[in-house]
C-alpha positions in Angstrom: -17.2 12.4 -29.0 -16.4 16.2 -27.6 -16.8 16.7 -24.3 -19.5 19.2 -23.1 -16.7 21.6 -22.0 -15.6 21.6 -26.0 -19.0 22.2 -27.0 -19.2 24.9 -24.8 -16.2 27.0 -26.2 -17.3 26.4 -29.3 -20.3 28.2 -28.3 -18.8 31.1 -26.7 -17.0 31.6 -29.8 -19.6 31.4 -32.0 -21.8 34.0 -29.6 -19.0 36.2 -30.0 -18.9 35.7 -34.1 -22.5 36.6 -34.0 -22.5 39.6 -31.9 -19.7 40.8 -34.2 -21.4 40.1 -37.2 -23.4 42.5 -39.2 -24.9 40.8 -41.7 -28.3 39.6 -40.8 -28.5 36.7 -43.3 -25.1 35.7 -42.0 -26.2 36.1 -38.5 -29.3 34.0 -38.8 -26.9 31.0 -40.1 -24.5 31.5 -37.2 -27.8 31.4 -35.0 -29.0 28.1 -36.4 -25.7 26.5 -36.0 -25.9 27.8 -32.4 -28.9 26.4 -31.7 -27.7 23.1 -33.2 -24.3 23.1 -30.9 -26.5 23.8 -27.9 -29.0 20.6 -28.4 -25.5 18.9 -28.6 -24.2 20.2 -25.3 -27.6 19.7 -23.6 -27.5 15.5 -24.9 -23.4 15.5 -23.8 -23.9 16.9 -20.8 -26.4 14.7 -19.8 -24.8 12.0 -20.6 -21.7 13.2 -18.5 -23.8 14.0 -15.9 -25.4 10.2 -15.9 -21.9 9.1 -15.7 -21.2 10.9 -12.5 -24.3 9.7 -11.3 -23.8 5.6 -12.3 -20.6 5.8 -10.5 -22.3 7.4 -7.4 -24.8 5.2 -7.0 -22.2 2.2 -7.0 -21.2 3.7 -3.5 -24.6 3.6 -1.9 -25.2 1.2 0.8 -27.8 -1.5 0.0 -28.9 -1.8 3.8 -29.4 1.6 4.5 -31.8 2.1 1.1 -33.8 -0.7 2.2 -34.2 0.8 5.4 -35.2 4.1 3.8 -37.8 2.1 1.2 -39.0 0.3 4.7 -39.7 4.0 6.1 -41.1 5.3 3.2 -43.5 2.5 2.7 -45.0 2.8 6.7 -45.3 6.6 5.9 -47.2 5.6 2.6 -49.6 3.5 4.5 -50.0 6.1 7.4 -50.8 8.7 4.7 -53.2 6.1 2.8 -55.0 5.7 6.1 -55.5 9.4 6.8 -56.4 9.8 3.2 -59.2 7.4 3.4 -60.5 8.7 6.8 -60.6 12.4 5.1 -62.7 10.7 2.3 -64.9 9.2 4.3 -65.5 12.3 6.4 -66.0 14.2 3.2 -68.4 12.0 1.4 -70.7 11.8 5.0 -71.2 15.5 5.0 -71.7 15.8 1.1 -75.6 15.4 1.8 -75.5 18.1 4.2 -73.7 20.6 2.6 -75.7 19.6 -0.4 -78.7 20.5 1.3 -77.5 23.7 2.9 -76.6 24.9 -0.6 -80.1 24.3 -1.9 -81.7 26.0 1.0 -79.4 29.1 0.6 -80.2 28.7 -3.4 -84.2 28.8 -2.6 -83.6 31.7 -0.3 -82.0 33.6 -2.6 -84.3 32.7 -5.4 -87.4 34.0 -2.8 -85.3 37.5 -2.5 
Protein backbone atom coordinates (compact mmCIF):
# COMPACT_ATOMS: atom_id res chain seq x y z
CA UNK A 1 0.00 0.00 0.00
CA UNK A 2 1.21 3.49 -0.77
CA UNK A 3 1.93 5.80 2.12
CA UNK A 4 0.26 9.17 2.54
CA UNK A 5 3.61 10.78 1.72
CA UNK A 6 3.77 8.93 -1.62
CA UNK A 7 0.17 9.81 -2.46
CA UNK A 8 0.77 13.44 -1.54
CA UNK A 9 3.77 13.52 -3.91
CA UNK A 10 1.58 12.09 -6.69
CA UNK A 11 -1.09 14.71 -6.03
CA UNK A 12 1.50 17.52 -6.11
CA UNK A 13 2.94 16.26 -9.41
CA UNK A 14 -0.53 15.89 -10.89
CA UNK A 15 -1.39 19.43 -9.78
CA UNK A 16 1.67 20.70 -11.65
CA UNK A 17 0.51 18.82 -14.77
CA UNK A 18 -3.00 20.25 -14.45
CA UNK A 19 -1.67 23.79 -14.16
CA UNK A 20 0.56 23.30 -17.22
CA UNK A 21 -2.11 21.64 -19.39
CA UNK A 22 -3.79 23.86 -21.98
CA UNK A 23 -6.37 21.38 -23.32
CA UNK A 24 -9.52 21.58 -21.17
CA UNK A 25 -10.56 17.98 -21.90
CA UNK A 26 -7.21 16.63 -20.73
CA UNK A 27 -7.31 18.99 -17.78
CA UNK A 28 -10.72 17.61 -16.80
CA UNK A 29 -9.42 14.02 -16.91
CA UNK A 30 -6.40 14.95 -14.81
CA UNK A 31 -8.67 16.62 -12.25
CA UNK A 32 -10.79 13.45 -12.04
CA UNK A 33 -7.64 11.41 -11.41
CA UNK A 34 -6.58 13.95 -8.79
CA UNK A 35 -9.94 13.66 -7.05
CA UNK A 36 -9.58 9.87 -6.81
CA UNK A 37 -6.02 10.23 -5.52
CA UNK A 38 -7.21 12.74 -2.92
CA UNK A 39 -9.88 10.31 -1.68
CA UNK A 40 -7.26 7.57 -1.40
CA UNK A 41 -4.91 9.99 0.38
CA UNK A 42 -7.64 10.79 2.94
CA UNK A 43 -8.24 7.08 3.62
CA UNK A 44 -4.56 6.25 3.96
CA UNK A 45 -3.94 9.27 6.19
CA UNK A 46 -6.81 8.23 8.45
CA UNK A 47 -5.45 4.67 8.69
CA UNK A 48 -1.96 5.94 9.47
CA UNK A 49 -3.32 8.34 12.11
CA UNK A 50 -5.42 5.55 13.66
CA UNK A 51 -2.26 3.45 13.91
CA UNK A 52 -0.52 6.28 15.77
CA UNK A 53 -3.47 6.67 18.13
CA UNK A 54 -3.58 2.91 18.85
CA UNK A 55 0.07 2.97 19.87
CA UNK A 56 -0.52 5.97 22.10
CA UNK A 57 -3.50 4.30 23.77
CA UNK A 58 -1.34 1.46 25.01
CA UNK A 59 0.70 3.99 27.03
CA UNK A 60 -2.31 5.31 28.99
CA UNK A 61 -2.51 4.69 32.72
CA UNK A 62 -5.68 2.68 33.35
CA UNK A 63 -5.92 3.87 36.96
CA UNK A 64 -5.81 7.49 35.82
CA UNK A 65 -8.49 6.80 33.21
CA UNK A 66 -10.74 5.23 35.85
CA UNK A 67 -10.26 8.25 38.11
CA UNK A 68 -11.11 10.58 35.21
CA UNK A 69 -14.23 8.54 34.43
CA UNK A 70 -15.29 8.70 38.08
CA UNK A 71 -14.83 12.47 38.12
CA UNK A 72 -16.78 12.85 34.87
CA UNK A 73 -19.57 10.69 36.29
CA UNK A 74 -19.79 12.86 39.42
CA UNK A 75 -19.85 16.05 37.34
CA UNK A 76 -22.54 14.54 35.13
CA UNK A 77 -24.67 13.69 38.18
CA UNK A 78 -24.29 17.24 39.47
CA UNK A 79 -25.30 18.69 36.10
CA UNK A 80 -28.30 16.37 35.87
CA UNK A 81 -29.47 17.51 39.29
CA UNK A 82 -29.09 21.16 38.30
CA UNK A 83 -30.88 20.49 35.03
CA UNK A 84 -33.82 18.88 36.80
CA UNK A 85 -33.98 21.80 39.22
CA UNK A 86 -34.03 24.32 36.37
CA UNK A 87 -36.68 22.30 34.55
CA UNK A 88 -38.87 22.35 37.65
CA UNK A 89 -38.49 26.12 37.98
CA UNK A 90 -39.42 26.62 34.33
CA UNK A 91 -42.35 24.22 34.54
CA UNK A 92 -43.62 25.97 37.66
CA UNK A 93 -43.47 29.38 35.97
CA UNK A 94 -45.09 28.41 32.66
CA UNK A 95 -48.66 29.11 33.87
CA UNK A 96 -47.67 32.59 35.06
CA UNK A 97 -45.87 33.35 31.82
CA UNK A 98 -48.85 32.07 29.81
CA UNK A 99 -51.20 34.29 31.86
CA UNK A 100 -48.97 37.33 31.30
CA UNK A 101 -48.86 36.57 27.57
CA UNK A 102 -52.63 36.31 27.39
CA UNK A 103 -53.02 39.59 29.30
CA UNK A 104 -50.63 41.35 26.93
CA UNK A 105 -52.43 39.83 23.95
CA UNK A 106 -55.85 40.97 25.17
CA UNK A 107 -54.45 44.43 25.94
CA UNK A 108 -53.03 44.81 22.43
CA UNK A 109 -56.30 43.63 20.93
CA UNK A 110 -58.29 46.21 22.87
CA UNK A 111 -55.97 48.99 21.76
